N, C-alpha and C positions, 0 to 999 in steps of 0.2 A: 431609504437610508440602505446602502447597499451592504449587508451584514457580514462578517468574515465568522468562521466556525468557533466555538466554543473555546477549541483549542486555541484559537488566536486570542480570545477574550481572557483566558488564563494568563496571559501577557499583562493582565492590567490586575494589579492587587489594590487592598485596600485605600492607601493612597490617592491612586488614579480615579478609583470612586468618589473620594471626598472632593479632588478638582472639579467633577462633573459637577457636584449638586452644587458649587457656587457661582459657575457661568452661567449669566446669563440668555433664556431662553430653553435651558435643560432642565427635565423635570426630572428631578432626582428618585423620586417614590418609582418612576415607571422605565428607568433607567437601572435601579437596584435590583428590579422585578424581571427584567429580561436578561440580565444576568446571574439571576439564581440565586438571589442573597435574602435571607430572612431573618426576622427579628422576631425572636419569642418575648415577653415581657410578663411579671408576675409580680402582684404586691401584695401584702399581708399587713394585718393594722393590729395592734395587741393594746389596745387604751390609746395611752400616748405616744408611743413607738409606733415607726411606719419604717418599713423595707421594701427595697424593688432592688428587683434581679432583672437586667436585658441581655441576654444571650442571643448575639447576632453571627448567623456563619453566610459568609461570602462564597461567591462564586461555584456555588454548589452547579452540578448539572442537570440538577431536577429537583425540585422542592415541590413537597407533598405534605400540607399540616407540617406536623414537626419531624417528620420523616427528611433526611438529606440524604442525596446521592450523588457520588463524584466518580463521575466516570472518567477514569486518568490514562491519558496515551501516554505509553510508554515510548513513543519517538519524543516528547518533549520532558517527560519525569521519569527521576529514577527510584523517588520514593517519595511518600507522602510530606516531607517537609519541603521537598523543591516545590511544592505550590506555593509557599512563602505562607504568609498570615492567611490565615482563613476562618478564625474565628477572635469575636471579642468582646468582652463579659464588662458591663457596666454595675457597678455595685451602687445603689441611693440608700438612704436611711436618713430619719431624724431620729437620731441618738447620739447619746455619748460614745460609746464603743462598738467597736465590729468586728466578726470574724468570718471570714470569707474563705471559700475553697471551691476547685473547679476540679470534676472527679471523672476520670474515663475509666469506663468500665469494664474493656480490653487490656488483658495481659499481653498483647502483641503490640499495640500502640499507646503511645501516653501524648501527653500535652506540654508544650514547654512552659506555661506557666500555671502553677496551683493555686492563686489566689492569694492573699496575705495574711499572716500571722494571726494569731488571737488578740483580741483586747485592744487593736489599735484606735487610735482617737480618730475620729473623722472630721474634726474640726480645731483650729487654732485656740477656739474658746471652748472646753467641753463644757461649761454653764449653758450654754446654749444651747445644746443639746441638737445640735443640727439644723438645717439639714446638712450634710457630707456625702461624698463621693468619691468613687476611685474606680479605675479603669483597669483593663488587661487585655493585652490580645497576645496571640500567639501561633505555633504552627500545631498539626496534628503529625507525631513522629511515628515511625513506623515503614516497615516496606510495604511496597505493593502487592498485591496477590498476583500469584499466577494467573496467566491468560483466562480469561473466561471465568475466575473463580470470583467470589464475592467475601468481604470481610463486612463484618457487623457489630457494631458496637453503641453506647451511649455517651455522651458527655452531658454532665449534670455541672449547676453552678448553685453554688449554697451561700446565703448571709444569715447571720444571726445576728440580732444588735440587743442592745442593753439601755433603757431610758432610765435616767435619773436624774429629779432635781428637788430641790428643797417643796418641804410639803408634799410631794405626790411619793406615791408608794412605787419600788422600781418595776418597772414593764421589761419584761423579754419578750423579743418577737425573732420570727424566721420564714423565710419565702425559699422560692429554688424553682431552675427552670431546666429541662432535659429535652436534649434533641436527640433523635435515633439518627445513626450514624451508618451510612451503607457505601463501601468503595467497590467500585468494577473494575477491574485492569482489561484496557485494548491496548492493539498496539498496528497503526496506520503507519510505518515506516516503509515499510514492503511497498504499498496502497499509493503512498503520498511521493514515493520514487517513481513508480510507474505512471501515476499522471504527470509528476514535471516530465518524464520521457515521452511520454506520446502527445504534451503538448508541442513537440516538436514535428508534428505530424499536420499538416494542411490542406486541407478540403480540396484546393487548386488543383494538387496533386492526383485526385484518383475521381471517376466517375460518381455520378451522386446515388447511384445504387451501391458502388462499393465502399462507399463511405457512411451512408448512413446507419449499417450497422454495428461499425466501429464508434459512430458519433454518439449513439444510443448508451453504448456501455462505457462512452468516457463521461457522459454527462450523469450516468448513475453512481459511478466511480465517484464524481467529484460532489455529489451529494451525500454519499455515504460518509467522505471522509470529514465531509463539514459538518455532520449529523451527531452531535453531541450525545445521543442515546444509540447510536449504533452498537449492536453486538458485534462479538469478533469474529462471528460465522457469517454475518451480514457485510463485514471487513472484506472476508475471505473470500466469499461469492464474487463478491464486486473485483477483487483482485485477479482471481482466476477469469470472469467474463470478460476482463478488460484487455486481460494477457493474452487470453484467444481472439479477442476481434483483432487487436493490434497485429498477430501473427498473421491472422485470415487478409488483414489488410496489406500489410506490409510484404508478404510473398504470393499475391495474387498474380502477379505479373503486368498491374499495370502501373507500378509506382516508377515515375522517371524521377532526375535528380531535381531535389528540390530543398528547403530547408531542412528537412529532415536529414541531410546528409552533411550538414554543414555544423562546423563551429564545435560547442561543449558538450554535443553528444555523446554520453558514458558508451554509448553501443557500437560507437565505432563509426568512420569513415573521416577522412579526411579535411581539414578546416579549408573555409574560403582563404583565398589570399587577397587582403585588403590593397588597393594600389593607391596609394597617398598623393595627393596633390597638395602640397604646401604654399603656405604665404600667400593665398591669391588675396590681391586686393579688391575690393570694393566700395571705398571712395578716396575722397583727397588725402585723407590722412593717414600715411604709410606706418604708423606705427599701431594706431587702434584699429582702423577699417580694415582688418585682415581677416582672414578664415582658411581652415585646413579642412581640406575635401577628400573623404574615404571613399571609393567607389570599388565595387566586389569585382574580381579577376572574373574573366570568361563570362560575360553577361553584358547585355544589351535590351534595349525596350523597355516597360514599362515598368518604375520601380520608385520605391516609398524612401523616404527622409526621416532620421532622428536629427534633431539640430540639439547641441549641446551649447549652453549659456551659463558660463562661469559666474561664480559669486565674488563678492568683496564690497560690500557696502555702498555698489555702485561708484565705489573711489579707488579701487584696485583691485588687481587679480588679471589673468590673461586668458586666450585660447588653451594654452599650454595646459592650463589645470583638467582640461578633459581631452588630452592628447589621448591617454591610455584608452578611459571609458568609449571613446570615439572607433579607437583600432578595435577595440573586442566586439563593439555591437556590431561592426560592418562585417567581421568575421563571423559572428555566431548566428546573425540573422540573414545574412546575405543580401544585406539593403545597402543604401547610400548613407551613411553619416555625415555630419560638419560640426566643427566646433569653431565660435567663432569669438574674436574681440571686438569692443565696441567703446566709444567714447566715454569717458570718464564723468559723472554727473558735476558741476559747477555749477555754484548759486547764481542765478542770473546769466547762465552762460549754456548750461546743457542740462536738460531735465528729461524726465522718465519718456516724454514725447519724442523728444529728439534720440533717445536712445532706442526707443520702437520703432523709429527711423531706421537706424543702422541695421535693425534687426529685416526690415523691410528690404532694404538695400541689397542685405547679405544675401537673401534668400532667392531675390531675382538674379544675383550674380550666381547663387548655386546651380539654378535653374537651366540658366544660358550655357553656362562652362558644362553641366553633365549632359547637354543635349549635343554639343562637339563632342562627346565619348558615345553618341548614339545611345544617351538615356533620355528618358522621360519621365522628370517627377511631377507628380499631380499633387500628392498630397503628404504630410509629415507629422511626428510629433514632435513639441516642444519640449527639452527637459533642462531643469534648471536647478541647483542648488542655492539656496540662500537668496541674496539678491537677486540671481538669475533663476531663480524658481519665480519670483514676484515678477521679472521680464517673461519668463514664458506664460505665466498665468494671464498677466497683462495683452501679450502679444496673441494669445490662442482666445481670449475674449473679445479683443476690441478691433482686431484687423482680418476677421474672417471675409471680408469682403475685397479688402486691396491687398493681401498678400499675392504673390504667384504664386505660393505653393501653398494649400489648403493646409490650415492647423486642423488634423480630427481628431487629437486628444493631446494630452499634457501632462506632463510629470515634472511635483513639486516636492524636492526635498527639503525641510526646514525652511519654506519660504513664509516674508510676508507678504499680509491678504488684508488684514485693514490696519493701515498706518495711523489711526487716529486712537487705537490703544494705549490707553494710560500707562501700561506697564512699561511701554518703550522708555517714555518721560523717567518712569521710576528706576528705570533699570541702570538708565546712564544718559549723561548729558549729550555723549559720542553719538547715541544712537539719533538725539535729537538734530543733531548737527547732520547727519547722513540723510534723514528724514526729511531735514530744509532743503538737502543739494537736490535731490530726486524731485523733489515736489515744486520746486522752484520759489519758495516762500519760507519766512525763516519762524520755525516752530519751536517753541519752547514752552516752559511753564508759566512764560510774563504772554505769551501771544496766544497757546492753545483756547482761549475761549471765544479769539476773535471769529466772526461767522466766516469772513473771505478767508482767512487763514484755515480755518475747517474746511471750509468747501474746496481751496486749493488740496489738500491732501488727501481728503476724501476722492479726490478726481485720481489723484495717482494712487489708488488702493482699487486691486482687482476685484473684490465683492462688490463694487460700485455699479461694475458692468456684467453682473449675474443675471443671466435669463435663462429660458429653457432653452434656446438654442445653442448655449454652450457646449462645448466639446467634453467629451468624458476624462475626467481626470482624476489622478491619482495623486495622495496627499499623504506624505511620509512625516513624524513630527515626533521629537522626542521630549517626553513629561519634564526632562531637567534642561532642556534648553535655557541658557543665560542670557542668550543674546536675540534668537527671535523668539518669544514665550509661547509655551504651549498651545493658551489660548488662541492664538492665530489659526492654528490648527483647526482648533473647534468650531472659530467662527466661520472659516470656510466649508468647514463641513456642513454647519447649519444654512448656511446661505442656499448652498447647492442641495441640500435636501429639501427645502423651501421651495426653490425651482424646477425641482424634478429634475435635474443634471444626475445622467448617470455618473457615479463615483463610487471610487475606496479610497478608505481611511485607516491606516496604518497608525497604530499609537507603539511608541518604542519606549517603556515604562521607566527604563533605568540608563537612557540616553541623554546626552547634552545635545549641543548644536551638530548638525550631521549624523544624528540615528546609527554610534558606533557600537555601541554598547549591548546588544540586543541583538545577539547571532538568530536566534528561533524566529522575532519578529522581521528579520533581514530575510531569512527563507521565505518567508509569507509574501513580503515584497517583492520579492523575485519571481515567485510566481506571478503575483499578479501582473506585475510588467511585461510576463512573457503573455499573457493572457491578451493583454491591451493590444499589445505589438501582432499578436496572431491575428487577431480579430479585425482591427483597423487600419495595418500596415502592408498586411502580407498577402492580400485579395487583389494583386495586379497580377498582369501579364509579361511574365519578366521573362525573355529568352534566354535558355542556356546554351552554350555552345563547346560541347564537350568531345575528347576522343576516348573511346571506353576501350578497356582492357579488361576480357574476362579472367577472372580467378573462380576454379571450382572448389566448393569445401565438400567433399562428401562426408553424407551422413553417418553417423553411428548409431550405438545400441542407443543413446541417449540424449544427444543434438542432434539438431536439423543439418540436412544438407541444403546446399542451394549455390547458387554461380553469384558472386560479385561483380559486378560493372562498374569499374573504377575509371575514372577520368585520370590519364595521365597528367594532365597539364594542372588540374586545380584539387585533385583528390576526392570530388563529390563521386557518390557511387548511388546505384539502385540495385536491388535484390532481386532476382527473377527465377525461374528451375527451380521451385524449392519441394524438398524432399523430407517430408516428415521421419521423424527420429525414430529405430524401433529395432528389433531385435530379428533374427535369420534364423527361424525354427529350424530344428533337425529332424530326425525319424523318434516316430516313439520308443520311450524306453521305458522299460518294467523294473522300478524300485524294488516292490513289494510284490511276489505271485498272489495270485487271490487264490483260496483253497473253500473247501464245500464249507468252511465254519469261517473266514474271514475275510473280508473286500480285501483287495490287492489294490496297489498305485501304479500309473506310469506317467509319464513327462516327455515332454520336450524341451531339450534345452538349446539357447542360443549358438548356431554352431562359430559364433565369432569371441563371446565372453564366456559362454558355457552357465550364463544364467537360467535357472529356472523360468520358460515364459509360459508354459501352461501346463497342466496338471487334471488327468480324468482319474476318477476313483473305477477299479475294476471290479466289477459283478461279483460276490461270491458265483463258485461253478458250480452245477448240479453235480451230483453224484455220480460217476460213472458205474455204469451197471446193465445187463442185460435185459432185454425187452421181455415181457409176460409172454409165455408158451414158447420160447426160444429155447432151441436143444443144448443149448450151451449155460454154463455156469461159470463163475468167477469165484478161486479160490483164494482168500486175500492173503491167506497162513503163508503158502509157499507162490506166489503172485503165478498162479496159471490161469491158463483159460481151458477151461475142459467141455467135451462133448462137440467141438469143431467138426462137423461131418466131412469124410473125406472127400478128397476133389474141390474143397474148396478153394477159389481164388479173391475171394474179397469176403471180411468178415463183418465189414460196419454195418451190414442189414440185420446183424443178431445183437446189437445194442442201441441203448438211446445215445445218440453221438453229438445233441444239441450241446454246443460250446466245445468240442472236442476234434482232433482230427486223429486217425490212425497211422502211425508208421510201420511199414513192416521190414524186418532185415533176414535177410540170409534169406530171403525166398527166391524158388525156382520156378516150375511150371504151377505150383499149387502150395498149400499149405500144408507141411507136415508137422509130428509131433518134434518139438525143439526149435519150432518157427519163433523170433523175438519178435514183438509187438511195443512199439513205445505210445502211449497215449498223451498226447499233446493238446495245450490251451495255452491260447495266445502266444503261439509259437515254441512255449517252452513244455519241456518232457514234465509232464504230472506222475504218470505210474510208469512201469516196464512189466509187461508179461509174457508169459511162456506158454505158447501152446500146445494142447495135448489130444491127439484125435486118437479116440478109444481102439486099442487093437494095432495102430500104427505102431509099430514095436522098430521098426529100422528107421523112423522118422523119413519117409520120403511121399509122405500124403496118401497114400493109400492101404490097405489090409489085404494082402496076398500070401502067398505060399511062403514066401521069405520070412515073412510076420509069424506064419503059424509054426515054421521052424525054428526061430527063432526063440518064440514063447514055448515049444516043447522042449527048447534046450534049458530055459531055465527049470521049467515044470521037472521035468524027469531028473534033472541034475542037482536040485535042490539050492541053485545058486540065484541069488537075486543080481537084478542088473546094477553097476555101479552108479548109475544117473537115478537120480528119485525120480526126474522125468520120463523116464525109460519106464521106470516099476511101475509109474501109474497111468502108462498106457498098456500096460502089460496087465493090470490086477483089473479086470474086467468088473469084478462083483466088488470092487472097492474096502475089502476086508483086510487088506494088508498082510495078505497071503498072495503065492502063486499056485495054483494048484489047477486038477483038471478042469474044474468049471470053467475058470478063464480061460485054456486052451480052446475049452469047447466052444466059448461063444465068439472066442478070434477064429475058429476054423469055422462057424457059422457064418461070421461078416463076409470072411473072404470068399466061402463059395456062392453067399446065397445074396449078399447086399454091394449095391452099387456104392 
């Protein structure tokens, strides 16, 4: 059995579960367990009184003991109540009166049915003391938790009973059942949409090496999307992996025009233009034995076909019922499609076998006509609705060897499969007339027990021909179908399962004939349809003839760049010359300079959008200081460097300059008193000092007679220099006064020291 995901199964509520339980061959207990349904029962006895509560929880994702977990996908559900009825309670008692309650422990969540009021008589004859029962079912009301978070609470059902009868004492009794409920929210919207988009990519467009990584990511994404226990992180990881694999595949330069480029691909690409060939006659009846054929433009060579067969109880309808579907399928998939009319069934004149002969003649005509247009059609899907679905199944199961175009898969929408189903005659006598016409025998309440009639009707039933060689089958059926009963889908599903035939069964719980009332289930069916077309119809060597024009899309900071080669005839395209999106970093810019006590920060900004694209921490700078045993000292009070020897041209040797650079201002041949030194780190000025050469009063870098003369003037006139720097150069004793001692020291340096 090809099982769909729990998200699809959530379409089946309690009513659907009950339908499964009554169909022959379906084990209700197994079915319930598979869908996460659990029942908790408790009995209590108080003398003559007995009470029992059964608390049933349906469609839970995970069931373990009395712990129930619902993993709810926001793609399909907006809150808990949108899941529909998820619990039911049955209260049973041998008693006169009962009081019941259903209690939810959460202040955030509530339940839609809280039981019955006190002292309700359980039987129409109170003196009989039961047994009596009442049942309740309902929803859990409340919001879904945030993505990745959980909500936990309990639901408890209680019953309190009173037993009283003549000659007996009054007995009271009670019992209850509690389940622990956990709700986890996930969201597969983006992942599911990406899977749909990537289903438009086909292996035949790439080499096996290019395809393998993508195929692995796609398979994993499908498994995660269908896994009811998948966490949000697993969903996100699958999305990221598939997105990256798709980008690598599509932009590896090897993609050529293919079905990815066509039709309803939301990512772009012009649609294929279907060329319509109308009213092609394939038999002698000009009104009924005609067909419309659609072939894709700019295409030739091997191609597959979808053959659309209309419904109408085998008694009315025409190819025009499928005109739009055939056109859109050709446009979407880039393959041939056809819609046919056929002779109506008529008792004693045209039966199912005659109509199948019409389909066979139509396929031969399609093959011959397509060959004239340079197409070779070897395989097809038969696609039918209602009576057309019946014919699609019959043709696919019985004409494998005689059909000029081989059926490799079949799609049945609301199709009859077992015409002996007793529900047909129960629904309407008109259905009996329709079955009579197509089977060729009179089938009604009077004849239904006749062995020969039964055999003829069974011969007209698709399930009669199911074996392991039947082609893969898609079944869509509405639970509320009032024309072709839902049990037809169940029976067909069971036969295919027993024969081991690959198939997919999609149930539409709220839909009547035609499956039109369940959009979520329709989306699931469309996805499966795409999978079958991709797998069984698109692995052919179709030759595309194109006239490509290149359009360059430049990369931006956030979007990829690429060149799109578009066919000017049909609009198909392929993408190549891929450039990964990214910023263009500029130069480093210091935002916060480092100091000796704090780290700094520098950044690179994108030259296009100015967004910060890289950040680095600037380490704390070391203290700028003189080396040990250096002749110079640093005075941080007046920002001077004192003791620089005369004639010095580079003072860096006197300092620990790791992380620093020195910039000299107003320097001539050498340094003199008053020369300014900028200490820089990371290109920025950290500190500024002024050099003081002891004895260099004039500031030329040397101590000579000019300095002794100037110093003598200051000493003898008792006049201090205007400049503090000059004062510091003259005050050799560093006592704050200019006197004979300072002058003597300067004279000594001028005469005896270089």
